[in-house]
C-alpha positions as CSV (number, residue, x, y, z in Angstrom):
1,X,-138.6,118.6,50.7
2,X,-135.8,115.7,50.5
3,X,-137.4,115.3,46.8
4,X,-136.6,119.0,46.2
5,X,-133.1,118.4,47.1
6,X,-132.8,115.1,45.0
7,X,-134.5,117.2,42.3
8,X,-132.1,120.4,42.6
9,X,-129.1,118.4,42.9
10,X,-129.7,116.3,39.3
11,X,-130.4,119.7,37.9
12,X,-127.3,121.0,39.1
13,X,-125.5,117.7,38.1
14,X,-126.6,118.0,34.4
15,X,-125.9,121.6,34.0
16,X,-121.9,120.7,34.8
17,X,-122.3,117.6,32.8
18,X,-124.2,119.2,30.0
19,X,-123.0,122.8,30.0
20,X,-119.5,122.6,28.8
21,X,-121.1,120.4,25.4
22,X,-123.9,123.0,24.9
23,X,-121.6,125.9,25.1
24,X,-118.9,124.2,22.8
25,X,-122.0,123.3,20.0
26,X,-123.8,126.6,20.8
27,X,-119.9,128.4,19.7
28,X,-119.9,126.3,16.5
29,X,-123.3,127.9,15.6
30,X,-122.7,131.7,16.9
31,X,-121.5,134.1,14.7
32,X,-118.0,135.2,15.7
33,X,-118.6,138.6,16.8
34,X,-120.8,136.4,19.5
35,X,-118.5,134.6,20.8
36,X,-117.2,136.3,23.8
37,X,-120.1,138.7,24.1
38,X,-121.1,140.1,27.4
39,X,-123.5,139.3,28.5
40,X,-123.8,135.7,27.1
41,X,-125.6,135.5,23.7
42,X,-128.1,132.8,24.7
43,X,-130.6,133.2,22.0
44,X,-129.3,134.1,18.4
45,X,-130.1,132.9,14.3
46,X,-127.4,129.8,14.0
47,X,-124.8,129.8,11.0
48,X,-123.3,127.2,9.5
49,X,-120.1,129.0,7.8
50,X,-117.8,127.3,10.9
51,X,-119.0,124.1,9.9
52,X,-117.9,125.0,6.3
53,X,-115.1,126.3,6.6
54,X,-113.6,123.1,8.4
55,X,-115.0,120.8,6.0
56,X,-113.9,122.4,2.9
57,X,-110.7,123.2,4.1
58,X,-110.2,119.7,3.9
59,X,-107.8,118.7,6.9
60,X,-110.4,118.4,9.5
61,X,-112.3,115.4,7.4
62,X,-108.6,113.9,6.9
63,X,-107.8,113.9,10.2
64,X,-111.6,112.4,11.3
65,X,-111.1,109.5,8.7
66,X,-107.4,109.0,10.4
67,X,-109.1,108.7,13.7
68,X,-111.5,106.5,12.5
69,X,-109.1,104.3,11.3
70,X,-106.6,104.3,14.4
71,X,-109.2,104.2,16.7
72,X,-111.3,100.8,15.5
73,X,-108.2,99.4,14.4
74,X,-106.6,99.8,17.7
75,X,-109.9,98.8,19.7
76,X,-110.7,95.7,17.7
77,X,-107.2,94.5,18.1
78,X,-107.0,95.2,21.7
79,X,-109.8,93.4,22.2
80,X,-108.7,90.4,20.3
81,X,-105.8,90.5,22.0
82,X,-106.8,91.1,25.8
83,X,-110.1,89.1,26.2
84,X,-108.0,85.7,26.1
85,X,-105.6,87.2,28.1
86,X,-107.9,87.9,30.9
87,X,-109.8,84.2,30.4
88,X,-106.5,82.6,31.3
89,X,-105.5,85.2,34.0
90,X,-109.1,84.7,35.4
91,X,-109.0,80.4,34.8
92,X,-105.6,79.0,35.5
93,X,-102.6,79.2,37.8
94,X,-99.5,79.3,37.0
95,X,-95.7,80.2,37.7
96,X,-95.4,83.8,37.0
97,X,-99.3,84.8,36.7
98,X,-99.4,86.9,39.7
99,X,-96.6,89.3,38.1
100,X,-97.9,89.3,34.8
101,X,-101.2,90.6,36.0
102,X,-99.3,93.2,38.2
103,X,-97.9,94.2,34.6
104,X,-101.2,94.4,33.0
105,X,-102.3,96.4,35.2
106,X,-99.2,98.9,36.5
107,X,-98.9,100.1,32.9
108,X,-102.0,102.5,33.4
109,X,-99.8,103.6,36.1
110,X,-97.7,105.5,33.8
111,X,-98.0,109.0,32.8
112,X,-98.1,109.0,28.9
113,X,-95.9,112.3,28.8
114,X,-93.0,110.0,30.8
115,X,-92.7,107.6,27.5
116,X,-93.6,110.0,24.4
117,X,-89.7,110.3,24.0
118,X,-89.0,107.0,23.9
119,X,-92.0,106.1,22.0
120,X,-90.7,108.6,19.2
121,X,-87.0,107.4,19.1
122,X,-88.4,103.8,18.6
123,X,-91.2,105.4,15.6
124,X,-88.1,107.4,14.3
125,X,-85.6,104.5,14.4
126,X,-88.2,101.9,12.8
127,X,-89.5,104.5,9.9
128,X,-92.9,104.4,11.3
129,X,-93.3,108.1,12.0
130,X,-96.8,109.8,10.6
131,X,-97.6,106.5,10.0
132,X,-101.2,105.2,11.5
133,X,-99.2,102.0,12.3
134,X,-97.4,103.6,14.6
135,X,-100.2,105.6,16.8
136,X,-101.7,101.9,16.7
137,X,-99.4,99.9,18.7
138,X,-98.8,102.7,20.5
139,X,-102.7,102.7,21.7
140,X,-101.9,99.2,22.3
141,X,-99.6,99.4,25.1
142,X,-102.7,101.4,27.2
143,X,-105.5,100.0,25.8
144,X,-104.6,96.1,26.0
145,X,-103.8,96.4,29.3
146,X,-107.2,98.4,30.2
147,X,-109.3,95.3,27.9
148,X,-107.4,92.2,30.5
149,X,-108.1,94.7,33.9
150,X,-111.9,95.0,33.2
151,X,-112.3,91.6,31.3
152,X,-111.2,90.1,34.4
153,X,-113.1,90.1,36.6
154,X,-116.3,89.7,34.4
155,X,-114.5,85.9,33.9
156,X,-113.8,85.1,37.3
157,X,-117.5,85.5,38.6
158,X,-118.7,82.9,35.8
159,X,-119.0,79.9,37.6
160,X,-116.0,77.3,36.5
161,X,-118.6,74.5,36.8
162,X,-119.6,75.8,33.5
163,X,-116.2,75.3,31.9
164,X,-116.1,71.7,33.4
165,X,-119.7,71.4,31.7
166,X,-118.6,72.0,28.6
167,X,-115.8,69.8,28.7
168,X,-117.4,67.0,29.2
169,X,-119.7,68.0,26.5
170,X,-116.7,67.8,23.9
171,X,-115.7,71.5,24.0
172,X,-112.0,72.3,23.6
173,X,-110.4,75.2,25.7
174,X,-110.9,77.9,22.5
175,X,-114.6,76.5,22.1
176,X,-115.3,76.5,25.8
177,X,-114.1,80.7,25.7
178,X,-115.5,81.3,22.6
179,X,-119.0,79.8,23.1
180,X,-119.9,79.8,27.1
181,X,-117.3,82.3,28.7
182,X,-117.0,84.9,26.2
183,X,-120.9,85.8,25.8
184,X,-121.3,85.8,29.6
185,X,-118.3,88.4,29.9
186,X,-120.1,90.5,27.2
187,X,-120.7,93.2,29.7
188,X,-117.1,93.9,30.9
189,X,-116.1,93.2,26.9
190,X,-118.4,96.0,25.9
191,X,-117.4,98.3,28.4
192,X,-113.9,97.7,28.0
193,X,-114.6,98.8,23.7
194,X,-116.3,102.3,24.8
195,X,-113.4,102.8,27.0
196,X,-110.6,102.0,24.6
197,X,-112.6,103.7,22.2
198,X,-112.9,107.4,23.8
199,X,-109.3,106.8,24.9
200,X,-108.2,106.5,20.9
201,X,-110.2,108.6,19.7
202,X,-109.4,111.6,22.1
203,X,-105.9,111.3,22.2
204,X,-103.9,114.4,21.4
205,X,-100.2,113.8,23.1
206,X,-98.9,110.8,20.3
207,X,-101.1,111.9,17.9
208,X,-99.0,114.9,18.3
209,X,-96.1,114.2,18.5
210,X,-96.2,111.0,16.3
211,X,-98.6,112.5,13.1
212,X,-96.4,115.3,11.0
213,X,-98.9,115.4,8.0
214,X,-100.4,111.9,6.7
215,X,-101.2,110.7,10.0
216,X,-102.5,113.6,12.2
217,X,-105.7,112.9,14.0
218,X,-109.1,115.1,14.8
219,X,-107.8,116.3,18.1
220,X,-104.4,117.5,16.7
221,X,-106.3,119.2,13.5
222,X,-108.7,120.9,16.0
223,X,-105.4,122.3,18.4
224,X,-104.5,123.6,15.1
225,X,-106.8,126.4,15.3
226,X,-104.6,127.9,18.1
227,X,-102.0,129.9,16.2
228,X,-99.7,132.5,17.4
229,X,-102.0,135.2,15.8
230,X,-105.2,134.3,18.1
231,X,-107.5,131.4,18.3
232,X,-110.3,130.4,15.3
233,X,-112.7,129.3,18.7
234,X,-115.3,129.2,16.1
235,X,-113.8,126.6,13.5
236,X,-112.3,125.0,17.0
237,X,-115.4,124.2,18.3
238,X,-117.4,123.0,15.3
239,X,-114.6,120.6,14.7
240,X,-114.8,119.7,18.7
241,X,-118.9,118.6,17.9
242,X,-117.5,116.5,15.0
243,X,-115.1,114.8,17.6
244,X,-117.8,114.3,20.2
245,X,-120.8,113.5,17.8
246,X,-118.8,109.9,16.9
247,X,-118.5,109.0,20.2
248,X,-121.8,109.9,22.0
249,X,-123.5,107.7,18.7
250,X,-121.0,104.9,19.3
251,X,-121.8,105.0,23.3
252,X,-125.0,105.1,22.5
253,X,-125.6,101.8,19.5
254,X,-123.0,99.8,21.9
255,X,-124.8,100.3,25.3
256,X,-127.5,98.5,24.0
257,X,-125.0,95.7,24.1
258,X,-124.5,96.0,27.9
259,X,-127.8,95.3,28.9
260,X,-128.2,92.3,26.4
261,X,-124.8,91.1,27.3
262,X,-126.2,91.1,31.1
263,X,-128.8,88.8,30.5
264,X,-126.8,86.6,27.5
265,X,-126.9,82.9,28.8
266,X,-128.8,83.6,32.2
267,X,-131.7,81.3,31.0
268,X,-129.3,78.6,29.8
């Protein structure tokens, strides 16, 4: 009986989690007249007309490229800046350390809408509107604290005796960080990379405010299918599918590193 309840719970959970994704993909493959058919149509002849429409339009491919540039840049820079900071905060005690740590964590408490106008004014005064750099810098303000927060506990869990042994072997602080602690903290780094990538890839508010023409990202292009004359559901769902696929592929590829990171250095 217990097994049956667990199986039903698993099926229900899969429906809740995968149902919206299935409906998005199915809608992108349906003819327009079948989108709101009553009752819903589950068996239909797939068509790629919506994908042809968004690809031939040119705006969505350009938006995907912009999203890729901004997301990869923001994620890599956040990891380069955040992991050394997390290591220093985990390994050393100094005046103002707790305040600095709280400042990093408190950045995640801020509602994006509360800082949207100040960011817009700063970008306007610096002539960074409609540029990749503006979005990268803004995403860093949220991604770097996320990396520090997630990697901090990873570095704390690594015995300090390993650092002492590396120092006795002649390693500098930087060498100890790169060759001893960073490989052991790889699970936290990988999780940080996944979350930073997903946040930057899916972000809409700042991309909508700061991206006018040249720097429009894929979520903004998807939102443009909502007009005053109606919603082009087929094209929107096709764009949504194209947006989700890279995230799924990235998570699947990087998750393999998560398992290896958990055991890396265990037999040294």
